[in-house]
C-alpha positions as a Markdown table, in Angstrom:
| # | Residue | x | y | z |
|---|---|---|---|---|
| 1 | Unk | -10.7 | -54.6 | 47.9 |
| 2 | Unk | -13.0 | -51.3 | 48.4 |
| 3 | Unk | -10.3 | -48.8 | 48.3 |
| 4 | Unk | -8.8 | -50.3 | 45.5 |
| 5 | Unk | -11.9 | -50.5 | 43.7 |
| 6 | Unk | -12.8 | -46.9 | 44.5 |
| 7 | Unk | -9.5 | -45.1 | 44.0 |
| 8 | Unk | -8.0 | -46.9 | 41.5 |
| 9 | Unk | -10.0 | -49.3 | 39.2 |
| 10 | Unk | -13.1 | -47.4 | 39.0 |
| 11 | Unk | -11.1 | -44.4 | 37.5 |
| 12 | Unk | -9.3 | -46.6 | 34.9 |
| 13 | Unk | -12.5 | -48.2 | 34.0 |
| 14 | Unk | -14.3 | -45.0 | 33.4 |
| 15 | Unk | -11.4 | -43.5 | 30.9 |
| 16 | Unk | -11.5 | -46.6 | 29.0 |
| 17 | Unk | -14.0 | -45.6 | 26.1 |
| 18 | Unk | -11.5 | -44.3 | 23.6 |
| 19 | Unk | -9.3 | -47.0 | 22.1 |
| 20 | Unk | -6.6 | -44.8 | 20.4 |
| 21 | Unk | -5.9 | -43.7 | 24.2 |
| 22 | Unk | -6.0 | -47.2 | 25.7 |
| 23 | Unk | -2.1 | -47.3 | 26.0 |
| 24 | Unk | -1.8 | -43.6 | 27.4 |
| 25 | Unk | -4.8 | -44.7 | 30.1 |
| 26 | Unk | -3.3 | -48.0 | 30.7 |
| 27 | Unk | -0.1 | -46.6 | 31.5 |
| 28 | Unk | -1.3 | -43.9 | 33.5 |
| 29 | Unk | -3.2 | -46.1 | 36.0 |
| 30 | Unk | -0.1 | -48.3 | 36.2 |
| 31 | Unk | 1.9 | -45.4 | 37.0 |
| 32 | Unk | -1.0 | -44.1 | 39.6 |
| 33 | Unk | -1.4 | -47.5 | 41.1 |
| 34 | Unk | 2.2 | -47.7 | 41.6 |
| 35 | Unk | 2.4 | -44.0 | 43.5 |
| 36 | Unk | -0.2 | -45.2 | 45.6 |
| 37 | Unk | 2.6 | -47.1 | 47.7 |
| 38 | Unk | 3.3 | -44.1 | 49.6 |
| 39 | Unk | -0.1 | -44.1 | 51.2 |
| 40 | Unk | -0.3 | -48.0 | 51.3 |
| 41 | Unk | 2.2 | -50.5 | 49.9 |
| 42 | Unk | -0.3 | -53.9 | 49.8 |
| 43 | Unk | -2.9 | -52.2 | 48.0 |
| 44 | Unk | -0.3 | -50.5 | 45.4 |
| 45 | Unk | 1.3 | -53.7 | 44.9 |
| 46 | Unk | -2.1 | -55.9 | 44.4 |
| 47 | Unk | -3.3 | -53.1 | 42.1 |
| 48 | Unk | 0.2 | -53.1 | 39.7 |
| 49 | Unk | 0.0 | -57.0 | 39.8 |
| 50 | Unk | -3.8 | -56.8 | 39.0 |
| 51 | Unk | -3.1 | -53.8 | 36.2 |
| 52 | Unk | 0.0 | -55.9 | 34.7 |
| 53 | Unk | -2.0 | -58.8 | 34.0 |
| 54 | Unk | -4.6 | -56.7 | 31.8 |
| 55 | Unk | -2.0 | -54.3 | 30.1 |
| 56 | Unk | -2.3 | -56.1 | 26.7 |
| 57 | Unk | -2.7 | -52.3 | 25.0 |
| 58 | Unk | 0.9 | -51.6 | 26.2 |
| 59 | Unk | 2.4 | -54.4 | 23.9 |
| 60 | Unk | 4.9 | -54.1 | 21.2 |
| 61 | Unk | 1.9 | -54.1 | 18.5 |
| 62 | Unk | -0.8 | -52.1 | 20.1 |
| 63 | Unk | 1.2 | -49.2 | 21.6 |
| 64 | Unk | 0.8 | -47.9 | 17.7 |
| 65 | Unk | -2.6 | -46.9 | 18.8 |
| 66 | Unk | -1.2 | -44.3 | 20.6 |
| 67 | Unk | 0.1 | -42.7 | 17.0 |
| 68 | Unk | -3.7 | -42.0 | 16.6 |
| 69 | Unk | -4.7 | -40.3 | 19.7 |
| 70 | Unk | -5.1 | -37.1 | 19.5 |
| 71 | Unk | -4.2 | -36.8 | 23.1 |
| 72 | Unk | -0.5 | -37.5 | 22.5 |
| 73 | Unk | 1.6 | -34.5 | 21.6 |
| 74 | Unk | 3.7 | -34.6 | 18.9 |
| 75 | Unk | 6.8 | -34.5 | 20.7 |
| 76 | Unk | 6.1 | -37.7 | 22.3 |
| 77 | Unk | 4.8 | -39.1 | 18.7 |
| 78 | Unk | 8.1 | -38.1 | 17.3 |
| 79 | Unk | 10.2 | -40.0 | 20.4 |
| 80 | Unk | 7.9 | -42.8 | 19.7 |
| 81 | Unk | 8.8 | -42.5 | 15.9 |
| 82 | Unk | 12.4 | -43.1 | 17.1 |
| 83 | Unk | 11.5 | -46.1 | 19.1 |
| 84 | Unk | 10.5 | -47.9 | 15.8 |
| 85 | Unk | 14.6 | -48.1 | 15.4 |
| 86 | Unk | 14.7 | -50.3 | 18.3 |
| 87 | Unk | 14.8 | -54.0 | 17.7 |
| 88 | Unk | 11.6 | -55.7 | 18.9 |
| 89 | Unk | 11.5 | -59.4 | 20.3 |
| 90 | Unk | 11.2 | -62.3 | 17.7 |
| 91 | Unk | 8.1 | -63.7 | 19.8 |
| 92 | Unk | 6.7 | -60.8 | 21.9 |
| 93 | Unk | 4.6 | -61.4 | 24.6 |
| 94 | Unk | 1.0 | -60.5 | 24.4 |
| 95 | Unk | 1.4 | -58.3 | 27.8 |
| 96 | Unk | 4.1 | -55.9 | 28.9 |
| 97 | Unk | 6.7 | -57.5 | 30.8 |
| 98 | Unk | 7.3 | -54.6 | 33.2 |
| 99 | Unk | 9.6 | -54.6 | 36.3 |
| 100 | Unk | 7.4 | -52.6 | 39.1 |
| 101 | Unk | 10.2 | -50.9 | 40.3 |
| 102 | Unk | 10.6 | -49.4 | 36.5 |
| 103 | Unk | 7.2 | -48.3 | 36.3 |
| 104 | Unk | 7.6 | -44.7 | 37.4 |
| 105 | Unk | 10.1 | -43.8 | 34.7 |
| 106 | Unk | 8.4 | -45.5 | 31.5 |
| 107 | Unk | 6.9 | -43.6 | 28.9 |
| 108 | Unk | 5.0 | -44.7 | 26.2 |
| 109 | Unk | 8.1 | -44.1 | 23.8 |
| 110 | Unk | 10.1 | -46.8 | 25.9 |
| 111 | Unk | 7.7 | -49.3 | 24.6 |
| 112 | Unk | 7.5 | -49.0 | 21.1 |
| 113 | Unk | 9.9 | -51.3 | 18.9 |
| 114 | Unk | 10.1 | -52.2 | 15.4 |
| 115 | Unk | 7.5 | -54.9 | 16.1 |
| 116 | Unk | 5.2 | -52.0 | 16.3 |
| 117 | Unk | 4.9 | -51.7 | 12.7 |
| 118 | Unk | 3.1 | -55.2 | 12.7 |
| 119 | Unk | -0.1 | -53.1 | 14.2 |
| 120 | Unk | 0.3 | -51.2 | 10.6 |
| 121 | Unk | 1.0 | -54.2 | 8.7 |
| 122 | Unk | -2.1 | -55.8 | 9.9 |
| 123 | Unk | -4.4 | -53.0 | 9.6 |
| 124 | Unk | -3.4 | -52.1 | 5.9 |
| 125 | Unk | -3.7 | -55.9 | 5.2 |
| 126 | Unk | -7.1 | -55.9 | 6.2 |
| 127 | Unk | -8.1 | -53.0 | 4.0 |
C-alpha cells in the first residue's frame, strides 16, 4: 500500500487541480500504473483496478474537457474532433470501461464519440 501511495497515487493527486486537464492526467496516471507491472505486477494490477473505479473524467461526455485544456496539442484535438463522428453508446457508463491490456495503446481521441457533444449541449443549456 505504501509503494502504491508513494509512487502512483500521490503523483495523480497532486496533479488534479486543473479540471480541464483531468482527462489527460487520468489517462496518464492509468498508463503509468499499468507500466509499473514490469516492476511489480501485483501493485500494478491493484493500482489499475483502483484508478478504473475513479475514471469519470474519461467517460464519453467529460472527455470533452480535454478540448479546452491548453496542454493538449492541436493535432490531438483534431484527432478528437474526428472521434465525434464515431457512434457513442445509447446508455454510456458513468466511468470508462477499459480492458487493462488495452490501456498502453489508448489515447484521448480513442475515447471521444458522438456522445461527447452532450457535454457542450449541457454547458450551453446552463448559459
